[in-house]
N, C-alpha and C positions, 0 to 999 in steps of 0.2 A: 409240570411234569418234566423231570430231567431227561436229557437226550443221552442215551447210552452209547458210549464209545467202547467197543470190544477189541481194540488194538491200540498200540502206542501212538501218540500224536507227536510229530516232528515239526516244530515251528521254524526249522532251518535258520537259526540265529536271528529270528524276528522277535519283537517284543510282545508280551502278553499285557495288553492295556486294559485298564479299568476292571481288573479281575478281582474276585472275592473268594476267600477260603471257605471251606465247608464249615458252617456255624451250627453246632449241635451241643446239647447237654449230655449226650451219651456217646461214648467213644465208638467210632465205626470199627468194622472188622479190621483187625490189625494186619498190616503188611509192612515190611521194612521200607522206610522212606516215606510212609504215608504221613500227612499233616492235616490238622483241623484246629478250629478255635473252640475251646471249651467254653460254652456260654453259661455255665453254672454261675449264679449270682456271686458266690464267694470266690470264684476263680477268674473267669474271663481272660484266659491266657492261651497263647499259641503253644501247641504240643506237636511233637513228632515221635514216630515209633522207630527205635534204634535196633529192632530185631528181638529184643527181650522185654521191653516195656515202653510205656509212654513217658517222654521227657519234656518238661516245661522249657520252651525256647526263649523265655525272658532273659535279657542280657544282664540285668542288674538287680541285686537284692538290697544293697546298701551302698552309701557313698559318704566320704568324709573330706573335710578341707582343712589344711594346716595354714594358719596365718603366718607361721614362722618362716616357711619356705615357699608358700604359694603352690602347694601340690594337692591335687584332688585324687583320692584313692577310691576306686570302684571295686566291689566284691560281687562276683557273679553267682548264679544259682548253684554252680558246680564247685564253688569255693575258690575259684581262681581270682586273683587281684590284678587290677590294671591301674596305672597312675598317669595323671596328666599334669605336667608342669606348666603353669600359666605364665612363667617367666616374669614374676613381679607385677603382672598386669592386674593388680587389685589395689584399692585405695585405703590408706590409713590417714596420714597427715597430708595436707595439700596447701598451696600458696595461692592467695588472691592478690591480684595487682589491678590498679586503677589507672586512669589517664594521668593523674597526679597523686602525690602523697607516697607514703612508704608501703612496700609489700607486706602482707600479713600472712603468717602461717596459721592455718586452722588445724589444730590437733584433734585426734580422735576424742569424741565426747564434747568438743566445744561447739558453740553456735555461731554461724555466719549471719550477721545482721545486714540487711540491705536497706539503707536509709535514703530518703529523698534529699536532693540538693535544692538549688535556687529554683523556686516556683514549681518544684516537683515533690511528690509525696508517695510513699509505698504503703501497700496494704496486703497482709497475708491472709490466706483463707484455709479452711480445713480440707481443701482438695489438692494440697501440696502445690499451691500456686501463689506467687507473689505478683501483684499488679502494680505497675508504675503509673501514677496519675499526674496530670498537669494540675497544679493548684489553681484555685480561683484567683483571677486578677481583677482588681478594682477598675471599673469603667463607668462611663456615663452614656446612657442611650438617649438619642435625640430622634424623635419621630417627625418625619417631614410631612408637609401638607400636599395633597394631590394638586397638581398644576394643570391648568388648561390655558396656557398663555396665548394671547392674540398678538397681531402685528402692533409693534410699538410698546408692548408690555415688557417688564423685566422680572428676573428671578435669580436666586443664588444657586450655584453649582459648586461641587467639590473639585478643586484644581490641584490639591496637594495633600499627601498623607505622610506623616513622620512616624517611624517605628524604631524600637530599641533593638539591641543585639539579639534578643530572643524572638523577634518578630511581632511584638505587641505594639499596637498603634498607640502613640502618645500624643499626637496632635493632628488636627485636620484643618486645612486651609480652604476657605470658600471665596468665590468671586461672583460678583453680580453681573448677569448677562442681560442685555437689552435686545429685543427682536426688532429689526428695522421695519419702517413703515412699508406697507404693501402698495408700491407704485408701479411694479412691473412683475411679469412672470416669465421665467426662462427655464424651460425643461430640456435644454439641449443635451445635457449629460445623462438624462434618464433613459434607461434601457429596459426597465421592468415592463412585462406584458400585463398592463392594467389600464383602466380608464382614468383619465384626469379631466377635471371639470374647470375650465378657465373662467375668469371674471374679467369682462371688458372694462377698461377705464376710459375716462374722457380724454380726448385729444383731438387735434385738428387733422382733418383728412382721414387717411386709412389708419385703422387701429389693428394691430396684428399680434397673434400669439406665436412666438418662435418655436416651431416643433423640432427641427433638427438643423437649423442654420441655413437651409436651402431656401432661396427666394420662392421657388415653385411650391414649397411645402408649408407656406405661411397661411394660417387661418385669418382672413381679413374681411372687413366690411367697408364699402365706400358709400358714405351718405349721399354724395352727389348723384351717383347712378343707382343707388339703392341695390348694390350688388354684393352678395355674400360669396366669397371664394373659399372653397375647401377642397382638399385633395381627394379624400374619401368620405362619403356620407352614408351613415347607417340610420334608417328610419324605422323605429319600433312602433308599428301601427299602420293606419291607412294614410296614404299620401294622395292628395287630390290636386290635379293641375287643371285650371279653368281656362277655356277659350285659348289654348295655346297648342303649338306643335312641339312634340317631344323629338329632339334631335340627338342621335347617337353619333358623335363626331370623331370618336377614337376607337379603334379595334372593331367597330361595327358589330358589337355584341351586347345583347341583353342577357344577364345571368340570373337564373332562378335557383335558389337554394333548395326549396322543397320543405316538407314538414320537418325532416331531420337535419340538424346542423352538423354536417360531416364533410368529408373530402369529396363528395359526389354532388355535381350540379348539372343543370340542363342549360345549354347555351342556345339562344335564338340569334341567328346571324344571317347575312346575305353574301352572295358572291359579288365581287366588285362590279357594280353596274356600269354598262357602257352607254346607257340611255335612261331616261326617266321611266320607272316601272311602277305599276299599281297592282297590289295583291289585295283582293276583297274577300272578307270572311262572310259566309252566308248568314241570312237573317233567321237563324234557327239554333237550337241547342244541340249539342252532340260533341263527338270526339273527332279531331282532325285525323284523317287517314293518310299516312305517308305512302307515296308511290315508291315502294322499295324494289320493284322489279326493274332492274336495269340490265344486268348481265347474269345469265345462269350458266354455270360451268358443270359439266359432268365428267365421269372418269374417261369417257371416250367421246368422239364426235366433235362438232364445231360448236363454239359458244353461242348461246341464244342471247341476242341483244335487243332490248326494247327500243323500237324506233319512235314511239309516242306513248302518251299516257293511256291510249286506248288499246295498246298492244295486249294480246292474250297469251298467257303462259299455259301450254297444254301439257298435262301429265298423263302419259300413256303407259300401258303395261308392256314389259319385255318378255323374256323367256319365263314361262310358268307364272307370270304375274299379270293381273288384270286390275283395272281401276273402275270405281263407281262413283259418280257425282251425285250429291244430294243437294238440290237447289234450295230446298226448304231450310235445311240446317246449315247451309253454306259450308259443306264439308266434302272432302274427297277420301274415299276408303280404298286402300291398296290391299288386294287380296292375293294370297298364294294359291295358285290353281292346284287341283288334285292331280298328282303325277305318279304316286307310288304304285307299282304293280306287284308289290310283295306283301303278302298277308302277314299278320303278327304271329310271333312264335312264343309259346309259353312252355319251356322245358321244365322237367322235374327230375329228381333223383340224381344220377351221375351224368345225365345228358346236359351238355352245355353248348353254347353257340361257338363255333370255331371260325367261320368266315362270314364277312359282311361285304356285299358288292354295292358300290355307289356309282351313280351316273355322273355326268360332267358337272351337274349343279349340286352334287352332294346328296341326292335323293337315294334312299335304299331301294335297290332293285332285286336283291337276292340275299338269302340267309341260309347258311349251311351249319348243321349241328353235328356233334359227335358225342360218343359215350366214353367216359373215363373209366378205365379198369383199375380198381384199387387192389393192390397185392395183399394177400393174407399172410404171407410168411415173413412178417416183420416183428413178431413178438414171441417171447418164450418165457415160461414161468415153471419153476420146479422147486420142491422142498429140498433143503440141504440134508439129504439122507443118503448114506452110502449104499443102501439097498436099491436105490433108483438106478436104472440102466444108464441114465445120462449124467450120473454123479459119481465121482471117485473121491476118496478121502485118504489123506496122508497126514497123520498126527492131527493138527488143528487146522489144516488147509483142505478146502474142497475144490475140486476141478469140475466145472460144469460145461458140458458140450451142448451148445445151442444151435450149431449148424446154420447160422445166419449169413455166413461168408463175408463178414465185415468186422473191423475193429471199431467202427463208428456206432457204438451201442451205448445206451444209457442203462446203468445198473443200479438197483436199489434192493436193500435187504431189510426185512421187517420180522418182528417176533410174532409167532403164531398164536400166542396167548393174549398179550395186551395190544398187539398190532402196532407197536411203536416202531418207527424207522430207526435202525441202528447203524453205526458207522464202523466199518471194518476195512481191512486192507484189500483192495480189489485190483487185480492185474488182468489186462486184456492180453492173454498169453498168445493166442493165435486168432485168425479170422473166424474160427468156429468154437473157441473155448475161452473161458475166463476162470480165474482162481479167486476164491474168497478165503482170506486168512484171518483167524482169530488169535488173540494173544494168549488165550487159555482154552482149555478143553470145553466143548459144548456138546449138548445131547443132540443126536440125529433127530431131525424132524421138528426141532424147536424154531427153526428159521426157514423162510422162503425167500427166493431170489427172483426179481422181476427184471427182464432184459428186453429192451426195445431198440430196434435198428433205426438209425437216422439216415435219411437221404435215399 
């Protein structure tokens, strides 16, 4: 359904974007300056009304081009002619030049042939395309054998390639490589985060794998003392130590990774002892309970400090708070005491809560309600009819007296037959009146105006 505008629209020098003309196969009611697109299959042309009849707005009926002077002539639907001089910018004969050789003039009607040169060939197709291809070049393929060389073995590698001026390989030079015998392993320069598996070799005394060049970081074994020295040792599986004392001699820490290998671990350590100490675990299964009560700090008062492992932390209730201990469930319940002296309020209609009184602890002690009075003199509706006492008419303009004492009013006009909202020129003339102006004459009573005061 189209939206009716019954007055002129002023875009104030703004653009009309993504607009579309009236498309119809029947000419609309004629008015000078009116335009539409005739959608008749044999027509499909833009037309405008010049006051006496409909005129096709197409610009061109025919066009011609002169190769003698390079001028294009256009003839319009009204018989007027327009010429465009392209100033010689059209092609008849042209010259082709290459990197070498003589320039060639290609005359009108002649054929330009594009041929391949050294190791190149051209191919034309029916899609107006010429493809330049590289010609096949004779070559010999050699397939190598998969190698798994061991220490002391040898194999051939490519050490040189010869190519011609066009980049084709003409010769390959190979060299035989021998892998040295494995009599030592040195991974000093290796920085890759990976596992390396060393093989010990026979030697007198200590045998070491050099990890990073530092003496303290050598992996070594002493046959005389039967001692294996390693900086860090990771054991995957169960480790059993028989009839020995486990000593932690550095950092005094035993580190537990846990089930998940991540950045979180549990450290078991001791405070630096000043005498020999013995800590015994009980002969029973269960979980070790830590004595975490050391110092308790509150918002006010003096800190509570545990003097011994038998000290008791007492949690007591303060203002409007009470505590209950459940010895069976090993729990303390903290309750909020009943303190409110105010009954609940359930308002309805225009009655609302206006004031709420709170005590020192934020408890509601009083609620005050009030009733909101809704004014009724905020709306006005009337038919645009000069016979109504609130409506005056001057030509195509109606003056409506609404007596709302404000220019802050919303105004809407609709048709009384189809109930469509229509757009007209509305002016808030005074605080008690508005004007509704139509571009053409309308019948009294065909439209109604709705007025609503804001604020």
